[in-house]
mmCIF file of the N, C-alpha and C atoms, coordinates in Angstrom:
data_MODEL
# 
_entry.id   MODEL 
# 
loop_
_atom_site.group_PDB 
_atom_site.id 
_atom_site.type_symbol 
_atom_site.label_atom_id 
_atom_site.label_alt_id 
_atom_site.label_comp_id 
_atom_site.label_asym_id 
_atom_site.label_entity_id 
_atom_site.label_seq_id 
_atom_site.pdbx_PDB_ins_code 
_atom_site.Cartn_x 
_atom_site.Cartn_y 
_atom_site.Cartn_z 
_atom_site.occupancy 
_atom_site.B_iso_or_equiv 
_atom_site.pdbx_formal_charge 
_atom_site.auth_seq_id 
_atom_site.auth_comp_id 
_atom_site.auth_asym_id 
_atom_site.auth_atom_id 
_atom_site.pdbx_PDB_model_num 
ATOM 1   N N  . MET A 1 1  ? -1.962  -28.285 8.413   1.00 0.00 ? 1  MET A N  1 
ATOM 2   C CA . MET A 1 1  ? -1.796  -27.042 7.677   1.00 0.00 ? 1  MET A CA 1 
ATOM 3   C C  . MET A 1 1  ? -0.816  -27.266 6.536   1.00 0.00 ? 1  MET A C  1 
ATOM 4   N N  . ASN A 1 2  ? -1.128  -26.721 5.392   1.00 0.00 ? 2  ASN A N  1 
ATOM 5   C CA . ASN A 1 2  ? -0.236  -26.848 4.242   1.00 0.00 ? 2  ASN A CA 1 
ATOM 6   C C  . ASN A 1 2  ? 1.010   -26.012 4.446   1.00 0.00 ? 2  ASN A C  1 
ATOM 7   N N  . ASP A 1 3  ? 2.116   -26.500 3.913   1.00 0.00 ? 3  ASP A N  1 
ATOM 8   C CA . ASP A 1 3  ? 3.370   -25.772 3.984   1.00 0.00 ? 3  ASP A CA 1 
ATOM 9   C C  . ASP A 1 3  ? 3.459   -24.844 2.775   1.00 0.00 ? 3  ASP A C  1 
ATOM 10  N N  . LEU A 1 4  ? 3.197   -23.569 2.994   1.00 0.00 ? 4  LEU A N  1 
ATOM 11  C CA . LEU A 1 4  ? 3.265   -22.597 1.906   1.00 0.00 ? 4  LEU A CA 1 
ATOM 12  C C  . LEU A 1 4  ? 4.714   -22.225 1.646   1.00 0.00 ? 4  LEU A C  1 
ATOM 13  N N  . GLY A 1 5  ? 5.033   -21.900 0.410   1.00 0.00 ? 5  GLY A N  1 
ATOM 14  C CA . GLY A 1 5  ? 6.367   -21.420 0.093   1.00 0.00 ? 5  GLY A CA 1 
ATOM 15  C C  . GLY A 1 5  ? 6.647   -20.120 0.828   1.00 0.00 ? 5  GLY A C  1 
ATOM 16  N N  . LEU A 1 6  ? 7.907   -19.823 1.054   1.00 0.00 ? 6  LEU A N  1 
ATOM 17  C CA . LEU A 1 6  ? 8.298   -18.634 1.805   1.00 0.00 ? 6  LEU A CA 1 
ATOM 18  C C  . LEU A 1 6  ? 7.751   -17.363 1.171   1.00 0.00 ? 6  LEU A C  1 
ATOM 19  N N  . ASP A 1 7  ? 7.832   -17.217 -0.156  1.00 0.00 ? 7  ASP A N  1 
ATOM 20  C CA . ASP A 1 7  ? 7.333   -16.022 -0.825  1.00 0.00 ? 7  ASP A CA 1 
ATOM 21  C C  . ASP A 1 7  ? 5.824   -15.884 -0.658  1.00 0.00 ? 7  ASP A C  1 
ATOM 22  N N  . ILE A 1 8  ? 5.100   -16.984 -0.778  1.00 0.00 ? 8  ILE A N  1 
ATOM 23  C CA . ILE A 1 8  ? 3.649   -16.945 -0.609  1.00 0.00 ? 8  ILE A CA 1 
ATOM 24  C C  . ILE A 1 8  ? 3.311   -16.603 0.832   1.00 0.00 ? 8  ILE A C  1 
ATOM 25  N N  . GLN A 1 9  ? 4.019   -17.167 1.773   1.00 0.00 ? 9  GLN A N  1 
ATOM 26  C CA . GLN A 1 9  ? 3.758   -16.884 3.186   1.00 0.00 ? 9  GLN A CA 1 
ATOM 27  C C  . GLN A 1 9  ? 4.002   -15.418 3.489   1.00 0.00 ? 9  GLN A C  1 
ATOM 28  N N  . LYS A 1 10 ? 5.035   -14.821 2.923   1.00 0.00 ? 10 LYS A N  1 
ATOM 29  C CA . LYS A 1 10 ? 5.306   -13.405 3.133   1.00 0.00 ? 10 LYS A CA 1 
ATOM 30  C C  . LYS A 1 10 ? 4.129   -12.559 2.639   1.00 0.00 ? 10 LYS A C  1 
ATOM 31  N N  . GLU A 1 11 ? 3.573   -12.928 1.472   1.00 0.00 ? 11 GLU A N  1 
ATOM 32  C CA . GLU A 1 11 ? 2.440   -12.196 0.918   1.00 0.00 ? 11 GLU A CA 1 
ATOM 33  C C  . GLU A 1 11 ? 1.225   -12.340 1.820   1.00 0.00 ? 11 GLU A C  1 
ATOM 34  N N  . VAL A 1 12 ? 0.958   -13.543 2.289   1.00 0.00 ? 12 VAL A N  1 
ATOM 35  C CA . VAL A 1 12 ? -0.173  -13.771 3.196   1.00 0.00 ? 12 VAL A CA 1 
ATOM 36  C C  . VAL A 1 12 ? 0.015   -12.954 4.472   1.00 0.00 ? 12 VAL A C  1 
ATOM 37  N N  . ASP A 1 13 ? 1.201   -12.969 5.030   1.00 0.00 ? 13 ASP A N  1 
ATOM 38  C CA . ASP A 1 13 ? 1.475   -12.195 6.243   1.00 0.00 ? 13 ASP A CA 1 
ATOM 39  C C  . ASP A 1 13 ? 1.250   -10.707 6.009   1.00 0.00 ? 13 ASP A C  1 
ATOM 40  N N  . SER A 1 14 ? 1.659   -10.210 4.845   1.00 0.00 ? 14 SER A N  1 
ATOM 41  C CA . SER A 1 14 ? 1.487   -8.799  4.517   1.00 0.00 ? 14 SER A CA 1 
ATOM 42  C C  . SER A 1 14 ? 0.011   -8.441  4.404   1.00 0.00 ? 14 SER A C  1 
ATOM 43  N N  . ILE A 1 15 ? -0.769  -9.303  3.775   1.00 0.00 ? 15 ILE A N  1 
ATOM 44  C CA . ILE A 1 15 ? -2.207  -9.063  3.626   1.00 0.00 ? 15 ILE A CA 1 
ATOM 45  C C  . ILE A 1 15 ? -2.861  -8.994  4.996   1.00 0.00 ? 15 ILE A C  1 
ATOM 46  N N  . ILE A 1 16 ? -2.499  -9.909  5.858   1.00 0.00 ? 16 ILE A N  1 
ATOM 47  C CA . ILE A 1 16 ? -3.094  -9.962  7.193   1.00 0.00 ? 16 ILE A CA 1 
ATOM 48  C C  . ILE A 1 16 ? -2.676  -8.746  8.018   1.00 0.00 ? 16 ILE A C  1 
ATOM 49  N N  . LYS A 1 17 ? -1.417  -8.343  7.891   1.00 0.00 ? 17 LYS A N  1 
ATOM 50  C CA . LYS A 1 17 ? -0.884  -7.270  8.716   1.00 0.00 ? 17 LYS A CA 1 
ATOM 51  C C  . LYS A 1 17 ? -1.434  -5.894  8.345   1.00 0.00 ? 17 LYS A C  1 
ATOM 52  N N  . HIS A 1 18 ? -1.604  -5.616  7.055   1.00 0.00 ? 18 HIS A N  1 
ATOM 53  C CA . HIS A 1 18 ? -1.998  -4.286  6.606   1.00 0.00 ? 18 HIS A CA 1 
ATOM 54  C C  . HIS A 1 18 ? -3.405  -4.280  6.046   1.00 0.00 ? 18 HIS A C  1 
ATOM 55  N N  . GLU A 1 19 ? -4.204  -3.374  6.539   1.00 0.00 ? 19 GLU A N  1 
ATOM 56  C CA . GLU A 1 19 ? -5.561  -3.202  6.038   1.00 0.00 ? 19 GLU A CA 1 
ATOM 57  C C  . GLU A 1 19 ? -5.502  -2.855  4.553   1.00 0.00 ? 19 GLU A C  1 
ATOM 58  N N  . ARG A 1 20 ? -6.364  -3.456  3.761   1.00 0.00 ? 20 ARG A N  1 
ATOM 59  C CA . ARG A 1 20 ? -6.327  -3.279  2.318   1.00 0.00 ? 20 ARG A CA 1 
ATOM 60  C C  . ARG A 1 20 ? -7.471  -2.438  1.754   1.00 0.00 ? 20 ARG A C  1 
ATOM 61  N N  . ARG A 1 21 ? -8.176  -1.707  2.590   1.00 0.00 ? 21 ARG A N  1 
ATOM 62  C CA . ARG A 1 21 ? -9.338  -0.984  2.073   1.00 0.00 ? 21 ARG A CA 1 
ATOM 63  C C  . ARG A 1 21 ? -8.928  0.078   1.049   1.00 0.00 ? 21 ARG A C  1 
ATOM 64  N N  . HIS A 1 22 ? -9.832  0.323   0.104   1.00 0.00 ? 22 HIS A N  1 
ATOM 65  C CA . HIS A 1 22 ? -9.590  1.339   -0.923  1.00 0.00 ? 22 HIS A CA 1 
ATOM 66  C C  . HIS A 1 22 ? -9.437  2.698   -0.248  1.00 0.00 ? 22 HIS A C  1 
ATOM 67  N N  . GLY A 1 23 ? -8.363  3.372   -0.560  1.00 0.00 ? 23 GLY A N  1 
ATOM 68  C CA . GLY A 1 23 ? -8.092  4.682   0.011   1.00 0.00 ? 23 GLY A CA 1 
ATOM 69  C C  . GLY A 1 23 ? -7.217  4.645   1.247   1.00 0.00 ? 23 GLY A C  1 
ATOM 70  N N  . GLY A 1 24 ? -7.011  3.442   1.816   1.00 0.00 ? 24 GLY A N  1 
ATOM 71  C CA . GLY A 1 24 ? -6.189  3.309   3.020   1.00 0.00 ? 24 GLY A CA 1 
ATOM 72  C C  . GLY A 1 24 ? -4.709  3.447   2.703   1.00 0.00 ? 24 GLY A C  1 
ATOM 73  N N  . PRO A 1 25 ? -3.873  3.503   3.724   1.00 0.00 ? 25 PRO A N  1 
ATOM 74  C CA . PRO A 1 25 ? -2.440  3.696   3.518   1.00 0.00 ? 25 PRO A CA 1 
ATOM 75  C C  . PRO A 1 25 ? -1.782  2.655   2.612   1.00 0.00 ? 25 PRO A C  1 
ATOM 76  N N  . TYR A 1 26 ? -2.057  1.377   2.835   1.00 0.00 ? 26 TYR A N  1 
ATOM 77  C CA . TYR A 1 26 ? -1.448  0.329   2.005   1.00 0.00 ? 26 TYR A CA 1 
ATOM 78  C C  . TYR A 1 26 ? -1.874  0.478   0.547   1.00 0.00 ? 26 TYR A C  1 
ATOM 79  N N  . ASP A 1 27 ? -3.157  0.710   0.342   1.00 0.00 ? 27 ASP A N  1 
ATOM 80  C CA . ASP A 1 27 ? -3.707  0.900   -1.008  1.00 0.00 ? 27 ASP A CA 1 
ATOM 81  C C  . ASP A 1 27 ? -3.067  2.090   -1.710  1.00 0.00 ? 27 ASP A C  1 
ATOM 82  N N  . ARG A 1 28 ? -2.927  3.199   -1.013  1.00 0.00 ? 28 ARG A N  1 
ATOM 83  C CA . ARG A 1 28 ? -2.353  4.410   -1.625  1.00 0.00 ? 28 ARG A CA 1 
ATOM 84  C C  . ARG A 1 28 ? -0.886  4.208   -1.954  1.00 0.00 ? 28 ARG A C  1 
ATOM 85  N N  . GLY A 1 29 ? -0.151  3.492   -1.102  1.00 0.00 ? 29 GLY A N  1 
ATOM 86  C CA . GLY A 1 29 ? 1.253   3.204   -1.407  1.00 0.00 ? 29 GLY A CA 1 
ATOM 87  C C  . GLY A 1 29 ? 1.379   2.387   -2.680  1.00 0.00 ? 29 GLY A C  1 
ATOM 88  N N  . GLY A 1 30 ? 0.559   1.354   -2.797  1.00 0.00 ? 30 GLY A N  1 
ATOM 89  C CA . GLY A 1 30 ? 0.570   0.525   -4.002  1.00 0.00 ? 30 GLY A CA 1 
ATOM 90  C C  . GLY A 1 30 ? 0.186   1.312   -5.236  1.00 0.00 ? 30 GLY A C  1 
ATOM 91  N N  . ALA A 1 31 ? -0.807  2.188   -5.103  1.00 0.00 ? 31 ALA A N  1 
ATOM 92  C CA . ALA A 1 31 ? -1.254  3.000   -6.242  1.00 0.00 ? 31 ALA A CA 1 
ATOM 93  C C  . ALA A 1 31 ? -0.163  3.974   -6.668  1.00 0.00 ? 31 ALA A C  1 
ATOM 94  N N  . ASP A 1 32 ? 0.503   4.609   -5.714  1.00 0.00 ? 32 ASP A N  1 
ATOM 95  C CA . ASP A 1 32 ? 1.575   5.544   -6.075  1.00 0.00 ? 32 ASP A CA 1 
ATOM 96  C C  . ASP A 1 32 ? 2.685   4.833   -6.831  1.00 0.00 ? 32 ASP A C  1 
ATOM 97  N N  . SER A 1 33 ? 3.041   3.643   -6.388  1.00 0.00 ? 33 SER A N  1 
ATOM 98  C CA . SER A 1 33 ? 4.050   2.855   -7.096  1.00 0.00 ? 33 SER A CA 1 
ATOM 99  C C  . SER A 1 33 ? 3.560   2.485   -8.487  1.00 0.00 ? 33 SER A C  1 
ATOM 100 N N  . TYR A 1 34 ? 2.331   1.978   -8.575  1.00 0.00 ? 34 TYR A N  1 
ATOM 101 C CA . TYR A 1 34 ? 1.771   1.530   -9.857  1.00 0.00 ? 34 TYR A CA 1 
ATOM 102 C C  . TYR A 1 34 ? 1.774   2.650   -10.892 1.00 0.00 ? 34 TYR A C  1 
ATOM 103 N N  . TYR A 1 35 ? 1.402   3.845   -10.474 1.00 0.00 ? 35 TYR A N  1 
ATOM 104 C CA . TYR A 1 35 ? 1.319   4.969   -11.408 1.00 0.00 ? 35 TYR A CA 1 
ATOM 105 C C  . TYR A 1 35 ? 2.626   5.741   -11.549 1.00 0.00 ? 35 TYR A C  1 
ATOM 106 N N  . GLY A 1 36 ? 3.699   5.233   -10.939 1.00 0.00 ? 36 GLY A N  1 
ATOM 107 C CA . GLY A 1 36 ? 5.015   5.849   -11.112 1.00 0.00 ? 36 GLY A CA 1 
ATOM 108 C C  . GLY A 1 36 ? 5.201   7.133   -10.326 1.00 0.00 ? 36 GLY A C  1 
ATOM 109 N N  . ARG A 1 37 ? 4.390   7.317   -9.310  1.00 0.00 ? 37 ARG A N  1 
ATOM 110 C CA . ARG A 1 37 ? 4.556   8.492   -8.462  1.00 0.00 ? 37 ARG A CA 1 
ATOM 111 C C  . ARG A 1 37 ? 5.577   8.159   -7.377  1.00 0.00 ? 37 ARG A C  1 
ATOM 112 N N  . GLY A 1 38 ? 6.160   9.162   -6.808  1.00 0.00 ? 38 GLY A N  1 
ATOM 113 C CA . GLY A 1 38 ? 7.129   8.953   -5.745  1.00 0.00 ? 38 GLY A CA 1 
ATOM 114 C C  . GLY A 1 38 ? 6.467   8.459   -4.463  1.00 0.00 ? 38 GLY A C  1 
ATOM 115 N N  . CYS A 1 39 ? 7.311   8.054   -3.539  1.00 0.00 ? 39 CYS A N  1 
ATOM 116 C CA . CYS A 1 39 ? 6.847   7.571   -2.235  1.00 0.00 ? 39 CYS A CA 1 
ATOM 117 C C  . CYS A 1 39 ? 6.520   8.799   -1.381  1.00 0.00 ? 39 CYS A C  1 
ATOM 118 N N  . ASN A 1 40 ? 5.231   9.066   -1.192  1.00 0.00 ? 40 ASN A N  1 
ATOM 119 C CA . ASN A 1 40 ? 4.755   10.236  -0.469  1.00 0.00 ? 40 ASN A CA 1 
ATOM 120 C C  . ASN A 1 40 ? 3.591   9.794   0.427   1.00 0.00 ? 40 ASN A C  1 
ATOM 121 N N  . PRO A 1 41 ? 3.892   9.286   1.627   1.00 0.00 ? 41 PRO A N  1 
ATOM 122 C CA . PRO A 1 41 ? 2.851   8.712   2.477   1.00 0.00 ? 41 PRO A CA 1 
ATOM 123 C C  . PRO A 1 41 ? 1.637   9.623   2.671   1.00 0.00 ? 41 PRO A C  1 
ATOM 124 N N  . HIS A 1 42 ? 0.469   9.029   2.478   1.00 0.00 ? 42 HIS A N  1 
ATOM 125 C CA . HIS A 1 42 ? -0.814  9.681   2.681   1.00 0.00 ? 42 HIS A CA 1 
ATOM 126 C C  . HIS A 1 42 ? -1.895  8.611   2.593   1.00 0.00 ? 42 HIS A C  1 
ATOM 127 N N  . TYR A 1 43 ? -3.110  8.980   2.934   1.00 0.00 ? 43 TYR A N  1 
ATOM 128 C CA . TYR A 1 43 ? -4.261  8.109   2.718   1.00 0.00 ? 43 TYR A CA 1 
ATOM 129 C C  . TYR A 1 43 ? -5.525  8.951   2.803   1.00 0.00 ? 43 TYR A C  1 
ATOM 130 N N  . PHE A 1 44 ? -6.648  8.333   2.502   1.00 0.00 ? 44 PHE A N  1 
ATOM 131 C CA . PHE A 1 44 ? -7.938  8.996   2.580   1.00 0.00 ? 44 PHE A CA 1 
ATOM 132 C C  . PHE A 1 44 ? -8.766  8.316   3.665   1.00 0.00 ? 44 PHE A C  1 
ATOM 133 N N  . THR A 1 45 ? -9.588  9.100   4.360   1.00 0.00 ? 45 THR A N  1 
ATOM 134 C CA . THR A 1 45 ? -10.353 8.558   5.478   1.00 0.00 ? 45 THR A CA 1 
ATOM 135 C C  . THR A 1 45 ? -11.453 7.599   5.019   1.00 0.00 ? 45 THR A C  1 
ATOM 136 N N  . ALA A 1 46 ? -11.876 7.726   3.778   1.00 0.00 ? 46 ALA A N  1 
ATOM 137 C CA . ALA A 1 46 ? -12.853 6.791   3.189   1.00 0.00 ? 46 ALA A CA 1 
ATOM 138 C C  . ALA A 1 46 ? -12.395 6.559   1.751   1.00 0.00 ? 46 ALA A C  1 
ATOM 139 N N  . GLY A 1 47 ? -13.251 6.791   0.782   1.00 0.00 ? 47 GLY A N  1 
ATOM 140 C CA . GLY A 1 47 ? -12.883 6.559   -0.610  1.00 0.00 ? 47 GLY A CA 1 
ATOM 141 C C  . GLY A 1 47 ? -11.823 7.534   -1.100  1.00 0.00 ? 47 GLY A C  1 
ATOM 142 N N  . THR A 1 48 ? -10.996 7.066   -2.004  1.00 0.00 ? 48 THR A N  1 
ATOM 143 C CA . THR A 1 48 ? -9.936  7.893   -2.583  1.00 0.00 ? 48 THR A CA 1 
ATOM 144 C C  . THR A 1 48 ? -10.524 9.106   -3.290  1.00 0.00 ? 48 THR A C  1 
ATOM 145 N N  . HIS A 1 49 ? -10.022 10.268  -2.956  1.00 0.00 ? 49 HIS A N  1 
ATOM 146 C CA . HIS A 1 49 ? -10.432 11.568  -3.509  1.00 0.00 ? 49 HIS A CA 1 
ATOM 147 C C  . HIS A 1 49 ? -11.890 11.921  -3.218  1.00 0.00 ? 49 HIS A C  1 
ATOM 148 N N  . ASN A 1 50 ? -12.604 11.095  -2.453  1.00 0.00 ? 50 ASN A N  1 
ATOM 149 C CA . ASN A 1 50 ? -13.989 11.387  -2.078  1.00 0.00 ? 50 ASN A CA 1 
ATOM 150 C C  . ASN A 1 50 ? -14.130 11.598  -0.579  1.00 0.00 ? 50 ASN A C  1 
ATOM 151 N N  . SER A 1 51 ? -13.011 11.755  0.090   1.00 0.00 ? 51 SER A N  1 
ATOM 152 C CA . SER A 1 51 ? -13.006 11.955  1.533   1.00 0.00 ? 51 SER A CA 1 
ATOM 153 C C  . SER A 1 51 ? -11.750 12.735  1.898   1.00 0.00 ? 51 SER A C  1 
ATOM 154 N N  . PRO A 1 52 ? -11.669 13.202  3.129   1.00 0.00 ? 52 PRO A N  1 
ATOM 155 C CA . PRO A 1 52 ? -10.484 13.964  3.533   1.00 0.00 ? 52 PRO A CA 1 
ATOM 156 C C  . PRO A 1 52 ? -9.185  13.161  3.372   1.00 0.00 ? 52 PRO A C  1 
ATOM 157 N N  . LYS A 1 53 ? -8.152  13.854  2.920   1.00 0.00 ? 53 LYS A N  1 
ATOM 158 C CA . LYS A 1 53 ? -6.815  13.265  2.740   1.00 0.00 ? 53 LYS A CA 1 
ATOM 159 C C  . LYS A 1 53 ? -6.007  13.512  4.010   1.00 0.00 ? 53 LYS A C  1 
ATOM 160 N N  . VAL A 1 54 ? -5.289  12.499  4.449   1.00 0.00 ? 54 VAL A N  1 
ATOM 161 C CA . VAL A 1 54 ? -4.416  12.596  5.619   1.00 0.00 ? 54 VAL A CA 1 
ATOM 162 C C  . VAL A 1 54 ? -2.974  12.543  5.112   1.00 0.00 ? 54 VAL A C  1 
ATOM 163 N N  . ASP A 1 55 ? -2.218  13.617  5.361   1.00 0.00 ? 55 ASP A N  1 
ATOM 164 C CA . ASP A 1 55 ? -0.816  13.686  4.937   1.00 0.00 ? 55 ASP A CA 1 
ATOM 165 C C  . ASP A 1 55 ? 0.096   13.036  5.973   1.00 0.00 ? 55 ASP A C  1 
ATOM 166 N N  . GLU A 1 56 ? 1.329   12.801  5.571   1.00 0.00 ? 56 GLU A N  1 
ATOM 167 C CA . GLU A 1 56 ? 2.295   12.095  6.421   1.00 0.00 ? 56 GLU A CA 1 
ATOM 168 C C  . GLU A 1 56 ? 2.426   12.716  7.810   1.00 0.00 ? 56 GLU A C  1 
ATOM 169 N N  . LYS A 1 57 ? 2.413   14.027  7.895   1.00 0.00 ? 57 LYS A N  1 
ATOM 170 C CA . LYS A 1 57 ? 2.602   14.679  9.205   1.00 0.00 ? 57 LYS A CA 1 
ATOM 171 C C  . LYS A 1 57 ? 1.488   14.338  10.191  1.00 0.00 ? 57 LYS A C  1 
ATOM 172 N N  . ASN A 1 58 ? 0.341   13.891  9.676   1.00 0.00 ? 58 ASN A N  1 
ATOM 173 C CA . ASN A 1 58 ? -0.795  13.540  10.529  1.00 0.00 ? 58 ASN A CA 1 
ATOM 174 C C  . ASN A 1 58 ? -1.043  12.032  10.593  1.00 0.00 ? 58 ASN A C  1 
ATOM 175 N N  . MET A 1 59 ? -0.116  11.254  10.063  1.00 0.00 ? 59 MET A N  1 
ATOM 176 C CA . MET A 1 59 ? -0.254  9.796   10.060  1.00 0.00 ? 59 MET A CA 1 
ATOM 177 C C  . MET A 1 59 ? 0.470   9.186   11.257  1.00 0.00 ? 59 MET A C  1 
ATOM 178 N N  . SER A 1 60 ? -0.054  8.075   11.733  1.00 0.00 ? 60 SER A N  1 
ATOM 179 C CA . SER A 1 60 ? 0.635   7.341   12.797  1.00 0.00 ? 60 SER A CA 1 
ATOM 180 C C  . SER A 1 60 ? 1.805   6.568   12.194  1.00 0.00 ? 60 SER A C  1 
ATOM 181 N N  . GLU A 1 61 ? 2.685   6.092   13.054  1.00 0.00 ? 61 GLU A N  1 
ATOM 182 C CA . GLU A 1 61 ? 3.820   5.297   12.588  1.00 0.00 ? 61 GLU A CA 1 
ATOM 183 C C  . GLU A 1 61 ? 3.340   4.040   11.855  1.00 0.00 ? 61 GLU A C  1 
ATOM 184 N N  . ASP A 1 62 ? 2.303   3.389   12.376  1.00 0.00 ? 62 ASP A N  1 
ATOM 185 C CA . ASP A 1 62 ? 1.759   2.187   11.728  1.00 0.00 ? 62 ASP A CA 1 
ATOM 186 C C  . ASP A 1 62 ? 1.174   2.499   10.354  1.00 0.00 ? 62 ASP A C  1 
ATOM 187 N N  . GLU A 1 63 ? 0.528   3.650   10.216  1.00 0.00 ? 63 GLU A N  1 
ATOM 188 C CA . GLU A 1 63 ? -0.031  4.043   8.917   1.00 0.00 ? 63 GLU A CA 1 
ATOM 189 C C  . GLU A 1 63 ? 1.073   4.301   7.897   1.00 0.00 ? 63 GLU A C  1 
ATOM 190 N N  . ILE A 1 64 ? 2.148   4.927   8.335   1.00 0.00 ? 64 ILE A N  1 
ATOM 191 C CA . ILE A 1 64 ? 3.287   5.176   7.440   1.00 0.00 ? 64 ILE A CA 1 
ATOM 192 C C  . ILE A 1 64 ? 3.929   3.851   7.038   1.00 0.00 ? 64 ILE A C  1 
ATOM 193 N N  . ILE A 1 65 ? 4.067   2.946   7.972   1.00 0.00 ? 65 ILE A N  1 
ATOM 194 C CA . ILE A 1 65 ? 4.615   1.619   7.674   1.00 0.00 ? 65 ILE A CA 1 
ATOM 195 C C  . ILE A 1 65 ? 3.732   0.909   6.650   1.00 0.00 ? 65 ILE A C  1 
ATOM 196 N N  . ALA A 1 66 ? 2.410   0.978   6.818   1.00 0.00 ? 66 ALA A N  1 
ATOM 197 C CA . ALA A 1 66 ? 1.483   0.335   5.880   1.00 0.00 ? 66 ALA A CA 1 
ATOM 198 C C  . ALA A 1 66 ? 1.605   0.948   4.493   1.00 0.00 ? 66 ALA A C  1 
ATOM 199 N N  . TYR A 1 67 ? 1.695   2.271   4.405   1.00 0.00 ? 67 TYR A N  1 
ATOM 200 C CA . TYR A 1 67 ? 1.859   2.936   3.111   1.00 0.00 ? 67 TYR A CA 1 
ATOM 201 C C  . TYR A 1 67 ? 3.137   2.446   2.431   1.00 0.00 ? 67 TYR A C  1 
ATOM 202 N N  . LYS A 1 68 ? 4.241   2.479   3.170   1.00 0.00 ? 68 LYS A N  1 
ATOM 203 C CA . LYS A 1 68 ? 5.530   2.075   2.597   1.00 0.00 ? 68 LYS A CA 1 
ATOM 204 C C  . LYS A 1 68 ? 5.539   0.596   2.221   1.00 0.00 ? 68 LYS A C  1 
ATOM 205 N N  . ALA A 1 69 ? 4.819   -0.233  2.968   1.00 0.00 ? 69 ALA A N  1 
ATOM 206 C CA . ALA A 1 69 ? 4.720   -1.652  2.619   1.00 0.00 ? 69 ALA A CA 1 
ATOM 207 C C  . ALA A 1 69 ? 3.959   -1.820  1.308   1.00 0.00 ? 69 ALA A C  1 
ATOM 208 N N  . GLY A 1 70 ? 2.876   -1.075  1.133   1.00 0.00 ? 70 GLY A N  1 
ATOM 209 C CA . GLY A 1 70 ? 2.124   -1.132  -0.121  1.00 0.00 ? 70 GLY A CA 1 
ATOM 210 C C  . GLY A 1 70 ? 2.970   -0.692  -1.296  1.00 0.00 ? 70 GLY A C  1 
ATOM 211 N N  . TYR A 1 71 ? 3.747   0.361   -1.091  1.00 0.00 ? 71 TYR A N  1 
ATOM 212 C CA . TYR A 1 71 ? 4.633   0.866   -2.137  1.00 0.00 ? 71 TYR A CA 1 
ATOM 213 C C  . TYR A 1 71 ? 5.695   -0.187  -2.476  1.00 0.00 ? 71 TYR A C  1 
ATOM 214 N N  . ALA A 1 72 ? 6.350   -0.706  -1.458  1.00 0.00 ? 72 ALA A N  1 
ATOM 215 C CA . ALA A 1 72 ? 7.424   -1.686  -1.656  1.00 0.00 ? 72 ALA A CA 1 
ATOM 216 C C  . ALA A 1 72 ? 6.899   -2.988  -2.260  1.00 0.00 ? 72 ALA A C  1 
ATOM 217 N N  . ASP A 1 73 ? 5.725   -3.439  -1.814  1.00 0.00 ? 73 ASP A N  1 
ATOM 218 C CA . ASP A 1 73 ? 5.160   -4.669  -2.361  1.00 0.00 ? 73 ASP A CA 1 
ATOM 219 C C  . ASP A 1 73 ? 4.876   -4.527  -3.851  1.00 0.00 ? 73 ASP A C  1 
ATOM 220 N N  . ASN A 1 74 ? 4.348   -3.383  -4.255  1.00 0.00 ? 74 ASN A N  1 
ATOM 221 C CA . ASN A 1 74 ? 4.068   -3.190  -5.681  1.00 0.00 ? 74 ASN A CA 1 
ATOM 222 C C  . ASN A 1 74 ? 5.362   -3.059  -6.472  1.00 0.00 ? 74 ASN A C  1 
ATOM 223 N N  . GLU A 1 75 ? 6.340   -2.377  -5.914  1.00 0.00 ? 75 GLU A N  1 
ATOM 224 C CA . GLU A 1 75 ? 7.637   -2.272  -6.596  1.00 0.00 ? 75 GLU A CA 1 
ATOM 225 C C  . GLU A 1 75 ? 8.232   -3.661  -6.802  1.00 0.00 ? 75 GLU A C  1 
ATOM 226 N N  . ALA A 1 76 ? 8.163   -4.492  -5.778  1.00 0.00 ? 76 ALA A N  1 
ATOM 227 C CA . ALA A 1 76 ? 8.708   -5.854  -5.866  1.00 0.00 ? 76 ALA A CA 1 
ATOM 228 C C  . ALA A 1 76 ? 7.952   -6.685  -6.897  1.00 0.00 ? 76 ALA A C  1 
ATOM 229 N N  . ALA A 1 77 ? 6.651   -6.451  -7.017  1.00 0.00 ? 77 ALA A N  1 
ATOM 230 C CA . ALA A 1 77 ? 5.834   -7.187  -7.990  1.00 0.00 ? 77 ALA A CA 1 
ATOM 231 C C  . ALA A 1 77 ? 6.069   -6.682  -9.412  1.00 0.00 ? 77 ALA A C  1 
ATOM 232 N N  . GLY A 1 78 ? 6.588   -5.465  -9.534  1.00 0.00 ? 78 GLY A N  1 
ATOM 233 C CA . GLY A 1 78 ? 6.864   -4.902  -10.852 1.00 0.00 ? 78 GLY A CA 1 
ATOM 234 C C  . GLY A 1 78 ? 5.616   -4.526  -11.634 1.00 0.00 ? 78 GLY A C  1 
ATOM 235 N N  . GLU A 1 79 ? 4.526   -4.279  -10.935 1.00 0.00 ? 79 GLU A N  1 
ATOM 236 C CA . GLU A 1 79 ? 3.267   -3.903  -11.590 1.00 0.00 ? 79 GLU A CA 1 
ATOM 237 C C  . GLU A 1 79 ? 3.235   -2.387  -11.763 1.00 0.00 ? 79 GLU A C  1 
ATOM 238 N N  . HIS A 1 80 ? 3.397   -1.936  -13.008 1.00 0.00 ? 80 HIS A N  1 
ATOM 239 C CA . HIS A 1 80 ? 3.384   -0.495  -13.271 1.00 0.00 ? 80 HIS A CA 1 
ATOM 240 C C  . HIS A 1 80 ? 2.504   -0.183  -14.469 1.00 0.00 ? 80 HIS A C  1 
ATOM 241 N N  . LYS A 1 81 ? 1.869   0.963   -14.443 1.00 0.00 ? 81 LYS A N  1 
ATOM 242 C CA . LYS A 1 81 ? 0.991   1.421   -15.512 1.00 0.00 ? 81 LYS A CA 1 
ATOM 243 C C  . LYS A 1 81 ? 1.797   1.540   -16.799 1.00 0.00 ? 81 LYS A C  1 
ATOM 244 N N  . ASP A 1 82 ? 1.260   0.964   -17.870 1.00 0.00 ? 82 ASP A N  1 
ATOM 245 C CA . ASP A 1 82 ? 1.854   1.100   -19.203 1.00 0.00 ? 82 ASP A CA 1 
ATOM 246 C C  . ASP A 1 82 ? 1.254   2.330   -19.853 1.00 0.00 ? 82 ASP A C  1 
ATOM 247 N N  . TRP A 1 83 ? 2.010   3.381   -19.879 1.00 0.00 ? 83 TRP A N  1 
ATOM 248 C CA . TRP A 1 83 ? 1.520   4.647   -20.426 1.00 0.00 ? 83 TRP A CA 1 
ATOM 249 C C  . TRP A 1 83 ? 1.572   4.645   -21.949 1.00 0.00 ? 83 TRP A C  1 
ATOM 250 N N  . GLY A 1 84 ? 2.114   3.531   -22.533 1.00 0.00 ? 84 GLY A N  1 
ATOM 251 C CA . GLY A 1 84 ? 2.250   3.251   -23.933 1.00 0.00 ? 84 GLY A CA 1 
ATOM 252 C C  . GLY A 1 84 ? 1.879   4.256   -24.880 1.00 0.00 ? 84 GLY A C  1 
# 
């Protein structure tokens, strides 16, 4: 097995740990960060805005963790919408 750098390994671990489907908690956290919205845990049961929205009060602890991980990962990457 190749020895991956610590930063790369952290990213791989994050990808494996959190589901990345469009509209899921991790995806929504990353999108909120990217578009400069605040950290407000939520997700959609299927496609974003094309399915029921699940708010934080109805999310499991793991779903909230996934949302916050998506938000934090995007913040760390510094990827933000240029509203130019």
